[in-house]
N, C-alpha and C positions, 0 to 999 in steps of 0.2 A: 809637180802638183801633189798636194796631200790628198789622201782619200778618206772618205767617211768610214768610220768603224761600224760594225754590225748594228742593226736597228734595235738591238737589245737596250741601247741607251735612250730610246725614244721617250721613256718616262722620267728622265732626269729633270729636275726642277730646281736648278741652283739658285735662280733669282727669286724663287717663291718656295722656300724650304717648307713652309707650312702645308703645301699641297702634296709634298712627298708622302710615301706610304708610311704609316706608323706600324712598325713590326712588333715592338716590345716595349713594355713599361717595366723598369727595374727599380727596386728599392735601394737607396743609398743613404749614407749618413747625412746628406743634404736634402733628403726627401726623394720623391719619385722622379725618375728621369725617363724621358721618352727617347727611344732609339729608332730613328727613321732611316730607311734605306733610300739613298740618293741616287745610286747608280750600281748596276751589276754588269756581269759579263766581262769583267776585267780579267786579263791573263797574267797571273802572278804580279799583282801590283806591289810596288816597293815604296813609293814616296809620293806626297802631295804637297802642293804650295799654292797659295792664293795670289791671284793677280789683282791689281787695284780696281778693276771694273767689276769685281765680284765673281768672275769666272775662276776656274782653278786648273792647275796642271797636275797630271798623274803620270808617273813613270811605270812602265811594265818591264820586268827584268829581261824579257826577251828582246827589248830594244825599241819599243815604241814610247813616244811622249805624246800624251793626249791633252787636249784642252776641252773642258766640259763647260758649256755655256747655254743657258736657257733651253734645256731639253735636248741639246745635241752634243755629240762628241766628235772631235776631228783630230786626225793624226797630224803632228807637226813634222815637217821635213827638215833636212839640213843637219842631222845629228851625226856624231862621230861613229866610226865603225866600232861595234860592241862585240866582245867575246862572251856570248851567253853560254858559259860552261860551268858546271858545278854550282857554286854559289855566286858566280860572277854574272855580269850583264849590265844593263842600264840601271843605275842605283839612285842616287839622290838628285833632287832638283831644288834650286833656290832662286827666288826672284830678288834681284838686286834692290837695295834700299832706295837707290835713285832711279828706279825703273821709269818713272814718269819722264825723265830726261834721257836716260841711256838705253832703256828697253832691254837691258842685259839679263839673260838667264844663265845661271851656272848649272853644270851637271857634273856628276861623278859616274864613273863606269869602270868595268874591268875590260882591258884591251890587250891586244897582242903587242909584246915588246920583245925584241931579240928573239930568243928561242922559247920564251915563256910568256907569262901574263903579268900585268902590273895594274895597280890601282891608279886611275887617272882622274884629272879634273880639268875643266875648261869652261869656256863661256862663248855665247853667241848673242846676236841682237834679234829679238823677236820682231818679225816683219809687221808692218802696220796692219796687214790683213790677218795676222795671227797664223799664217800658214807655214812659216819656216823660220828656222834660226839662221840668220845671215852672218857670214864672216866667222863661222865657228872656229875657235883656235884652242888647241890643247895647251894648258898653262903649266900643268904639273904631271909628271910621270914618276911613279914609285919604282923600286927595284923590280927587275924581271925575275920571276921564280916559277918553277914548274907547277906548283900547287894551284888548285882552282877553288880555293876557299879562303875565308877570313879576309875579305877585301876591305871590310869596314866601310869607309867612304861616305860619312855624313858631312853636310855643309852647314856652317853657321856664319852669318854676317855679324861683325862686331860693330859697335857704335861709330868707330872711326873709319868705317868703310873697308877694313881689312876683313879677310875670310879665313876661317878655320876649316881644315879638312881632316877628318879622322881616319886613321888607317889601321887595319888589322895586322896581326903578325903573320898572315898568310898560311897559318896552320902548320908551322914547323914543329909544334908539340913542345912538351916540357923539356925535352932534350935539347931543343934549339935555343940559341941565345940571341938571335937576331933582334928581338925586341929590346934587348939591353944594350945594343950598340947605337950610340947617338949619331954615329956617322951614317946610319941607314935610316930610312923613313918607315920601314915596316914596324908595326906595333907602336905607332907614335901619333901625336897630333901635330899637323903641319900648319904654319901660320903664313899666309900670303897677303901681299898688298893687292889693291884692286886690279892692278895690271898683271898680276901673277908672279911678280918678283917676290923673293923672300922678305917677309916682314920682321922676322926674328933671325938674328945671326949670333951664334955663340961659338967660341973657339973649340975646335975638336968635334963639333956637331955638324951634321949635314945642314946646309943653309935652309932655313925655314922651319926646322924641327923645333917644336915648342915644348913638348914633354914626351917621355918614353916609358916603356915598361907596361904597355897595354896589350891585351890579348885580342879582342875583336869588338871594337866600338860600334854599336848598332843604333845609338841615339845620342843627340847632342842638342843643347839649348843654352841660352844665356840665363843665368841665375838672377833672381830679383833680391835686393834692389841694386846691387853693385855691379851687375852685369858679368860676373865671373863665368867661365865656361864650365857647364855641367855636362858630364858624359855618363853613359851607361854602356857596360861592356859585358860580354859573355865570359863566364869562367869555363872550366872544364866540367867535371861532374860536381856541381856545386860551385860556389865562389863567383857568381855573377856580382858585379859591383857598380855603385854609383860613386863617381869621383869628381872633385872640383879640380879640373886640370889647370895647373899653374906653370908658368914659364920655368924651365930648367929643372923640373922635378921628375922623379923616377917613381912609377906606380907599381913596380915590383914583379910584373910577369916576365919570365916564368920562375922567378926565385921564390916569391911568396904568393900564397893564395889561400882563400878560405874553403876551397874545394880540393878534391883529390883527382888523380888521373882516372881515365875510364877503366883501367884495370884495378882500381882501388888503391894504388900506391900513392904515398905522399908526393906532393909537388914541391920540388926545391927544398928549402929549409923550414917550411911551416908557414905561419901566418905573419911573422914579423922579422924584419931585418933592418940593420942600421942604414940610414940614408934612403929608405924606401917608405913611401907614403901609405897610410891606412885609408881604406874607403870610408865614405860617409855612411854608406849602407851596403849590405851584402845579403845575398840569398843563398841558402843551403837547405834543401836541394835547389838546383837551378830552375829558373822559370824561363830562360832564354828571352831576356828582355829586348825589345825593339821599338825604336822611336822614342822620343822624349819631348815632353812639353812642360813648361812652368806656367801655371794658369794665372791669368790676370785678375780673376774674380768678377769679370764683367757681368755674368748672368748668375753666378753662384758666389756671393761674397765670402761665404765660409770657407771656400776653397782657394782663396787668394794666396798665392805663393806656394801652393802644393805642387808636387811633381808627379806627372803621369807618365807611364810607360806601358806598352803592350807586352803580352806574353805570347811567344811563338810555341811554347811547349805545353802550357796549362790552360790556355784559352780564356784569359781574363785581361781586364785593364787594371793595372795597379796604381792606386793613389797613395802617395807617400806624403806625410806631414813632417817637414823638417823641424817644426816646433814641438813635436811630440816624440819622446825617446822610446826606443824598444831595444831589445837585447841585440838585434842585428843592425841597429843604427837608428832608423826612423819608423814610427808607427805606420802600418799599412792597412789599407782597405782594398779588398778585391771585388771588382764589379764584373759580374759574369752574366752572359745571356747566350742565346743561340747565335747571336751576331758576332760575339767576341772571339771568333776562332782564328788562331794564328794572326793576331793583331800586329801588323808589320810597321805601321806609322801612325802617329797621333799628333794632331795639331789643334791649336785654338783658331777658330775661324774669325773673320772680321765682325761677325754677329755675336761673338762671345760664346758660341756653342763649341762643343768638343767634337771634332771630326776625326774619324779613324778609318783605316783601310784593313779589311780582313783578307789576308792572302787565301785562306781556306775557302771563303765564300766568293772571292773574286769581286768584292763589293766595297763601295764607299758608304759610310754611315755618318749620321749626325746625331749627337746626344745632347739634350738640353732639358731643363725642368719642364714638367708637365704643366701646360697652361690651363 
């Protein structure tokens, strides 16, 4: 039986967002936006996803999956065993597109494998009473390595029902070349069928590997209007990137980068190399981006198609306009307030508002135009 989480959630008003507390009004390029705190008391929140009934799911890296609904929060049972070490733990959550029929929920997490840790992905069926994930099965396990960082592990559902899983390089550093080895899944995007079998198979590549040469992918979303897979990944000291991840391509890490190593030395060969892709946008210095959303324009038409990501390092939400060029790729607006501290995930809600998790505040917020 799941147990109720502390009463600090008693003020959550997910079905009536207008009743939630208005913390801040911020000026943006699209006018004033109101940021309202929806829930607090979260312990290192990592990801959120909306259910069709208007409630939502939140993962905490320590291993809890919570459902927030009409002023209450409840822990969901039936999760896999999680290794909450370093940057690892319970990571992303995704509601299957056919949830109305399948009730499937996908998760990613860091788990023990062999003598080390691995990035993992799996799914279970959310019980009718929302109390447990039933029949949970692990569908993908990455390579076992001793490092406890750079797990990546975002989930994106494609239009055909297949699932993309993003994987970090596991922190082997510029000297390590694992992210350049297509026979491994570390530092890659993996493409799975709905049943977990490989959706992409290429000769000489590990079955399921879609693209390689990534450092630590912390956000992923489908691009508009063609639905290409957009990802955002951490660089080292500088060199955070947004890439359009395409099948069979190499995105360069650790051979090329727009950043430098933490000791100030150049990474690999510089910023360009034959056969390696250039980013759509990069940051130097690093902002440590996390979460990724392509906005539909439902409440703010002027932001339709714009790309949003949070900053774990500099405490703001980054809005990028793919139609406006800048020296680093796309023109950027930075939206900052007392609530945007270590923004770990950002999603568009069914109401058209922008919802985000602050890891620093342990809170969930909703941003929308001032009414």
